[in-house]
C-alpha positions in Angstrom: 0.1 -0.1 0.0 1.1 3.5 -0.8 1.6 5.2 2.5 0.4 8.8 1.8 -2.6 7.6 -0.2 -3.6 5.1 2.4 -3.3 7.5 5.3 -5.3 10.1 3.4 -8.2 7.6 3.0 -8.1 6.7 6.6 -8.2 10.5 7.5 -11.1 11.1 5.1 -13.0 8.0 6.4 -12.5 9.2 10.0 -13.5 12.8 9.4 -16.7 11.4 7.7 -17.9 10.0 11.1 -20.8 11.9 12.6 -20.7 13.4 16.1 -23.7 14.9 17.8 -22.4 18.2 18.9 -23.5 20.1 22.1 -26.4 22.2 21.2 -27.7 20.0 18.4 -30.0 18.1 20.6 -33.7 19.0 20.3 -35.2 21.6 22.8 -38.2 19.6 23.2 -38.9 16.0 24.6 -39.2 13.3 21.9 -41.3 10.3 21.3 -39.5 6.9 20.4 -40.1 7.5 16.6 -38.6 11.0 16.8 -35.6 9.6 18.8 -34.7 7.0 16.2 -35.2 9.5 13.3 -33.0 11.9 15.0 -30.3 9.5 15.7 -30.4 8.0 12.2 -30.2 11.4 10.5 -27.3 12.7 12.8 -25.2 9.4 12.7 -25.9 8.1 9.2 -22.2 8.4 8.2 -21.1 6.2 11.1 -22.8 3.2 9.5 -20.7 0.6 7.8 -23.3 -0.5 5.5 -26.4 1.3 4.3 -28.9 -1.2 5.7 -27.4 -0.9 9.2 -29.4 0.8 12.0 -28.2 3.3 14.3 -30.7 2.7 17.2 -34.0 0.7 16.8 -37.1 0.7 19.1 -36.1 -2.7 20.2 -32.5 -1.7 21.1 -33.9 1.3 23.3 -36.5 -0.7 25.0 -33.7 -3.3 25.8 -31.5 -0.6 27.2 -34.4 0.7 29.5 -35.2 -2.8 30.5 -31.6 -3.4 31.5 -31.5 -0.2 33.6 -29.1 1.7 31.4 -31.3 4.8 31.9 -34.7 5.7 33.5 -37.8 4.9 31.6 -39.3 7.7 29.7 -42.0 9.9 31.3 -45.4 9.7 29.3 -43.5 7.9 26.5 -41.3 11.1 26.0 -37.5 11.0 26.1 -35.6 14.1 27.5 -32.2 15.4 26.5 -30.7 13.4 29.4 -32.1 10.3 27.7 -30.5 11.4 24.4 -27.1 12.1 26.0 -27.1 8.5 27.5 -28.4 6.9 24.1 -25.5 8.6 22.3 -22.9 7.3 24.7 -24.4 3.8 24.5 -24.1 3.9 20.6 -20.4 4.4 20.8 -20.0 1.9 23.6 -22.2 -0.9 22.4 -19.6 -2.3 20.0 -17.1 -2.6 22.7 -18.9 -3.2 25.9 -21.7 -5.8 26.9 -25.0 -4.3 28.2 -24.1 -5.3 31.8 -20.8 -3.4 31.5 -22.4 -0.4 30.1 -24.9 -0.4 32.9 -22.1 -0.5 35.4 -20.4 2.3 33.8 -23.4 4.6 33.2 -25.7 3.9 36.4 -23.6 6.1 38.8 -23.9 8.9 36.5 -27.7 8.5 35.9 -28.3 8.1 39.7 -26.4 11.1 40.5 -27.1 13.6 37.6 -30.2 12.4 35.5 -33.1 14.9 35.5 -31.2 17.6 37.4 -30.6 15.7 40.5 -27.2 17.5 41.2 -27.1 21.3 41.6 -23.4 21.1 40.9 -23.2 19.3 37.6 -25.7 18.4 34.8 -25.9 15.7 32.3 -25.4 18.3 29.6 -22.2 19.5 31.2 -20.8 15.8 31.5 -21.7 15.1 27.7 -20.1 18.3 26.5 -16.9 17.5 28.3 -16.8 14.0 27.0 -17.4 15.2 23.6 -14.5 17.7 23.7 -12.2 15.0 25.0 -13.3 12.6 22.3 -12.8 15.1 19.5 -9.3 15.8 20.7 -8.6 12.2 20.8 -10.0 12.0 17.2 -7.5 14.7 16.2 -4.5 12.7 17.8 -5.5 9.3 16.1 -3.7 10.0 13.0 -0.3 9.3 14.8 -1.5 5.8 15.8 -2.6 4.9 12.2 0.8 6.2 10.9 2.8 4.4 13.4 0.9 1.0 12.7 1.4 1.4 9.0 5.2 1.8 9.4 5.4 -1.3 11.6 3.4 -3.4 9.1 5.4 -2.2 6.2 8.8 -2.8 7.7 7.7 -6.5 8.9 8.0 -7.9 5.4 9.7 -5.2 3.4 13.0 -7.1 3.2 11.5 -10.3 1.7 11.4 -11.2 -2.0 7.8 -11.8 -2.4 5.2 -11.0 -5.1 3.6 -7.6 -4.8 0.0 -9.0 -4.0 1.3 -11.4 -1.6 3.4 -8.7 0.3 0.6 -6.3 0.3 -1.8 -8.8 1.8 0.7 -9.6 4.7 1.0 -5.9 5.3 -2.8 -5.5 5.5 -2.8 -8.6 7.9 -0.1 -7.1 10.0 -1.7 -3.7 10.0 -5.0 -5.0 11.2 -3.2 -7.2 13.9 -1.2 -4.3 15.1 -4.5 -2.0 15.3 -6.3 -5.1 16.8 -3.7 -5.6 19.6 -3.8 -1.9 20.4 -7.6 -2.1 20.8 -7.2 -5.3 23.0 -4.8 -3.5 25.3 -7.2 -0.6 25.7 -10.1 -3.0 26.2 -8.1 -4.7 29.0 -7.7 -1.5 30.9 -11.4 -0.6 30.3 -12.5 -3.9 31.8 -10.1 -3.4 34.8 -11.8 -0.2 35.6 -15.2 -1.6 35.0 -14.4 -4.2 37.6 -13.4 -1.7 40.1 -16.8 0.0 39.5 -18.6 -3.4 39.8 -16.9 -3.9 43.3 -18.0 -0.4 44.3 -21.5 -1.1 43.2 -21.6 -4.4 45.2 -20.4 -2.7 48.3 -23.1 0.0 47.8 -25.8 -2.6 47.4 -24.7 -4.4 50.4 -24.7 -1.2 52.4 -28.2 -0.4 51.3 -29.5 -3.9 52.1 -28.0 -3.8 55.7 -29.6 -0.3 56.0 -33.0 -1.7 55.1 -32.4 -4.5 57.6 -31.7 -2.2 60.3 -34.6 0.0 59.5 -37.0 -3.0 59.5 -35.4 -4.3 62.8 -36.0 -0.9 64.3 -39.7 -0.7 63.1 -40.4 -4.3 64.2 -38.8 -3.4 67.7 -40.9 -0.2 67.9 -44.1 -2.1 67.1 -43.6 -4.6 69.8 -42.9 -1.9 72.5 -46.1 0.1 71.5 -48.6 -1.9 73.4 -46.5 -1.7 76.6 -46.5 2.1 76.5 -50.3 2.2 75.9 -50.8 0.5 79.2 
């Protein structure tokens, strides 16, 4: 592969990817059909094949069923729902539904629907968007470095051009794949930590409920004696 031509193709493909920028979300709550239409229209260039779906009704209902976000009120989805759905779209090819829930649930518990006076879901989304855009700008170095590695691997061998090109493609994909594997390993490590924290919090809440029930039962037993 010709380096400059290939890297230009990569850059053009990456630049085609759609991002829902801060301020692009609707000012009103949306029904399900409006949600899927909005996502399809704003993320269409992210599809690998024309027939691919960004988000379907079944997907969204499944996410709600698995507690990825609170159920809509009166069948309408707020901007906070839309922020979560956008994040889920980017995460779903990498994480399982359960891992996505572990990652997002603390955010929805603390900030969804204006629960916090200090920080909103919009501010969180905007910060993540800025960081991801910066990472997008820096990605060209990764693609170029992987290209150089894959070119050098078989460059000295006397092989037919088509065979050498195949080996270069194979090597390039493996290098990028291993890079993705390393990053996924770190992501899973962080998710496992969040899972432990979630289990500790669930245990604390269960103990609190038991103590509250115990205190209530104890008070109920003492009541008749106090009435005498």
